[in-house]
C-alpha positions, -999 to 999 in steps of 0.1 A, spaced: 35 -56 94 17 -89 90 32 -115 67 19 -115 32 -4 -145 25 -10 -165 -6 -35 -191 -16 -16 -218 -35 -39 -234 -61 -27 -267 -77 -44 -275 -110 -47 -311 -124 -68 -332 -148 -95 -355 -135 -89 -379 -165 -55 -388 -151 -70 -398 -118 -98 -417 -135 -72 -436 -154 -50 -440 -123 -22 -422 -140 -13 -399 -111 19 -408 -92 8 -394 -59 43 -391 -44 56 -370 -73 25 -348 -79 16 -341 -43 52 -339 -33 59 -311 -58 30 -291 -43 46 -294 -9 80 -284 -23 66 -252 -39 47 -245 -7 78 -247 14 98 -226 -11 72 -198 -6 73 -203 32 111 -200 30 105 -166 13 85 -154 44 50 -159 30 21 -175 48 7 -202 24 -28 -216 24 -25 -247 2 -57 -259 -14 -63 -296 -22 -54 -305 -58 -83 -292 -79 -96 -309 -111 -133 -300 -115 -154 -269 -110 -167 -277 -76 -132 -282 -63 -120 -249 -77 -150 -231 -62 -142 -246 -28 -106 -236 -31 -114 -200 -39 -139 -199 -10 -111 -212 12 -87 -184 1 -114 -157 5 -121 -169 41 -84 -165 49 -81 -131 33 -51 -140 11 -33 -113 -7 -31 -133 -40 -39 -166 -55 -9 -183 -70 -17 -210 -95 5 -240 -101 -2 -263 -130 8 -298 -121 -4 -310 -155 -28 -299 -182 -61 -286 -166 -90 -276 -188 -97 -240 -183 -135 -242 -182 -132 -261 -149 -114 -233 -131 -124 -201 -150 -157 -194 -132 -141 -195 -98 -110 -175 -108 -128 -148 -128 -154 -142 -101 -131 -136 -72 -117 -102 -64 -84 -117 -53 -55 -110 -77 -42 -139 -97 -5 -147 -101 4 -176 -125 35 -194 -115 45 -212 -147 70 -238 -137 77 -276 -137 95 -300 -115 122 -310 -141 148 -286 -154 158 -305 -186 135 -320 -212 157 -329 -241 160 -359 -264 176 -380 -238 149 -374 -211 128 -403 -199 95 -401 -218 76 -408 -185 86 -373 -173 60 -359 -197 33 -367 -172 49 -343 -146 61 -315 -169 34 -306 -194 15 -280 -174 25 -251 -197 -3 -257 -221 -27 -257 -192 -13 -223 -183 -19 -212 -219 -55 -224 -219 -63 -207 -185 -46 -174 -194 -66 -172 -226 -98 -176 -207 -88 -151 -180 -82 -125 -208 -115 -133 -224 -133 -129 -190 -116 -96 -183 -98 -109 -152 -64 -93 -149 -35 -116 -139 3 -116 -135 25 -144 -148 61 -154 -143 78 -184 -159 109 -203 -152 123 -234 -134 114 -232 -97 150 -241 -86 172 -229 -115 158 -194 -120 145 -166 -99 108 -173 -109 97 -177 -73 113 -144 -63 95 -127 -91 62 -142 -80 68 -129 -45 73 -94 -58 39 -97 -75 24 -107 -41 37 -74 -27 19 -56 -55 -12 -77 -49 -12 -68 -12 -13 -31 -21 -40 -38 -46 -62 -56 -21 -55 -30 6 -65 -2 -18 -98 -18 -29 -126 -16 -4 -108 2 24 -125 25 48 -113 61 49 -121 88 74 -126 125 67 -128 154 91 -145 184 76 -148 189 39 -121 190 12 -104 224 9 -126 246 -11 -111 253 -46 -85 225 -46 -95 206 -76 -65 184 -86 -69 156 -61 -106 159 -56 -127 128 -63 -163 127 -50 -170 101 -23 -196 84 -45 -170 80 -72 -145 65 -48 -171 40 -38 -180 33 -75 -144 30 -87 -127 13 -58 -154 3 -33 -138 28 -9 -161 37 19 -160 72 34 -166 77 71 -172 113 83 -163 122 119 -194 137 134 -194 161 163 -212 137 188 -187 109 179 -157 132 184 -170 144 218 -176 108 229 -141 99 218 -126 128 238 -146 117 268 -132 82 266 -96 95 270 -85 97 306 -58 118 322 -39 85 329 -41 77 291 -26 111 283 2 107 309 11 72 296 13 85 260 35 114 271 58 89 288 60 68 256 69 100 236 101 103 257 117 74 237 103 85 204 110 123 202 134 150 213 111 170 235 120 206 242 104 231 265 68 227 256 36 244 267 24 215 288 -12 225 284 -8 225 246 10 192 247 -16 175 267 -44 188 245 -25 175 215 -21 141 230 -58 140 241 -68 149 205 -45 122 191 -59 95 214 -95 106 206 -88 102 169 -71 69 174 -102 57 192 -124 68 163 -101 52 137 -99 20 157 -136 17 164 -145 23 127 -116 2 114 -104 31 93 -72 25 72 -66 61 61 -79 96 69 -77 132 61 -86 165 76 -90 201 64 -74 222 91 -98 251 84 -126 228 96 -109 219 128 -131 241 151 -143 243 186 -178 242 174 -176 206 164 -156 197 196 -119 200 187 -95 213 213 -67 217 188 -56 207 153 -45 170 151 -11 175 135 6 152 160 -21 126 155 -14 125 118 23 121 123 19 93 148 -8 75 129 13 75 97 41 59 117 17 32 127 5 23 92 -26 46 89 -26 64 56 -30 102 55 -36 130 30 -39 167 38 -68 190 31 -95 163 26 -75 144 0 -89 109 4 -74 96 -28 -38 103 -16 -47 91 19 -58 58 3 -26 56 -17 -4 62 13 -23 35 32 -17 10 4 20 18 0 24 14 38 9 -21 37 42 -32 20 66 -3 25 61 11 61 87 39 54 61 60 36 49 95 44 25 121 29 42 153 18 42 180 -9 67 195 -33 69 231 -21 98 251 -35 124 246 -62 161 251 -54 172 260 -89 208 267 -77 213 232 -63 189 213 -86 168 200 -58 132 204 -46 120 213 -11 95 190 5 72 201 33 37 203 47 21 223 74 26 200 104 25 163 93 51 137 85 58 101 93 82 110 122 100 77 120 116 89 87 135 118 100 173 123 100 178 118 137 151 119 163 121 141 154 114 170 177 82 181 194 76 219 194 48 243 200 30 258 170 15 293 169 -17 283 151 -41 309 137 -62 293 110 -92 283 131 -106 290 165 -89 260 183 -60 263 207 -23 260 198 -10 224 191 22 207 196 36 190 165 65 169 152 92 184 131 123 170 114 141 166 81 136 135 60 166 112 62 189 109 32 187 79 10 171 63 -21 134 68 -23 105 73 -47 77 97 -51 43 83 -60 13 104 -72 -22 91 -80 -42 115 -100 -77 115 -115 -80 119 -153 -110 127 -174 -114 90 -177 -96 68 -152 -65 74 -131 -28 78 -136 0 67 -113 33 86 -116 63 70 -100 97 88 -97 130 74 -85 146 101 -63 174 107 -38 166 125 -5 195 149 0 218 150 30 222 184 47 255 190 63 255 227 68 230 251 84 193 242 81 171 271 89 139 250 81 145 229 112 111 239 128 91 222 100 84 189 85 107 190 55 135 177 33 150 181 -2 152 157 -31 168 153 -65 153 134 -94 174 104 -103 178 116 -138 179 151 -152 173 186 -140 144 197 -118 134 220 -147 126 191 -169 112 171 -140 88 197 -128 76 204 -164 71 167 -171 53 161 -138 28 188 -146 24 178 -182 13 144 -168 -12 161 -145 6 153 -112 -12 168 -82 4 188 -54 -1 159 -29 24 130 -30 36 100 -12 72 97 -3 85 61 1 120 49 11 125 20 -14 141 13 -47 116 -14 -55 97 7 -81 87 -23 -101 65 -35 -72 47 -2 -72 44 -2 -110 28 -37 -109 4 -25 -83 -7 3 -107 -10 -22 -135 -32 -44 -113 -54 -14 -105 -58 -6 -142 -41 28 -138 -22 45 -165 13 40 -150 41 65 -159 77 61 -147 91 97 -145 
């Protein structure tokens, strides 16, 4: 995963420069200190020159946009009149995070009055935040002393949320076939995805698929099979089925790479020989998720986009579904037809043959395994009559120590962190939760919550 990148925007007042009141060593030096603190926290930092007037703020935002930063972090070095910065800040699509801090920790009656010149940026923050609100530009803010509090750690967490926000907006998603007929909970028309999130949909056409298949050589297939030996437990496989699954995987990887697609979905009923498929791409979905490409089943582009965004910060994410309640043990069975992020299994995932019968293509080979035990969360993004809701649940993926007769599937069991599955399932459906979800191994739920807030979703912690 690439390092997260911020644009650090220092704000100042031109009047002080005009009156030769700036002490360069103190003011410029503090910028460098904060920059290095963020670098020490594993961020790439693009530091703009100190900005005072409109033109300088415009140039700074242009600089940040050219570097594709995940967020703009503002740093008030003194009071800065908001009308100088607001046009540039409110017009950019980059998320804004306000770091409200000062160089000096103490400012009591015994402080040197000259310190005022270096520690009065808070009312510049207040001026700017008021204008951001009035312009309808969302922002995050954290306040505290840069050295004597955790304010910089809190800012970094917002940068993670901002990365997911930036990743979600404007991504390109691929679809194979049409969404499963009759499944209404996750369905959002392609035009609405574009209107709401600038998400561009790319449909895989037959001629493109055939060309992608043609580009895959026997040598490419053999090389991938050799790589699989270190990634999977490989049993006795139908070698013809295995090679066709690998060829299909590599063909889809070419399409996704050529089109710069970040997430994709397919409806297995539409994987047919008529459009050029040799087999259903279950193995491709599992491998692509492990490489950071989002996925959603049955034509679910909304969940695929969510999975992609979560993966941009939390690589240990997979598409899955809640399938069956285990009332006796207060746990819920997770599974799907043949797709999971294979890097998340308890032990090495296995490759096995599938007896496939839902369309006219040949049998595939696919990855199976049980999700590893540990702390995790479930995230569900659902459309509402007006807007969207993000449901976030803290869960525990269960260990299995006795017999597991589900071993030939992509599967696992989880328990809600609080309460019974009876309450959990009822509450989930009261909120409109869909049957497609993202499973993420993390306990940093606040980062995901802040992503939802940045997106303007109705966020519910369940």
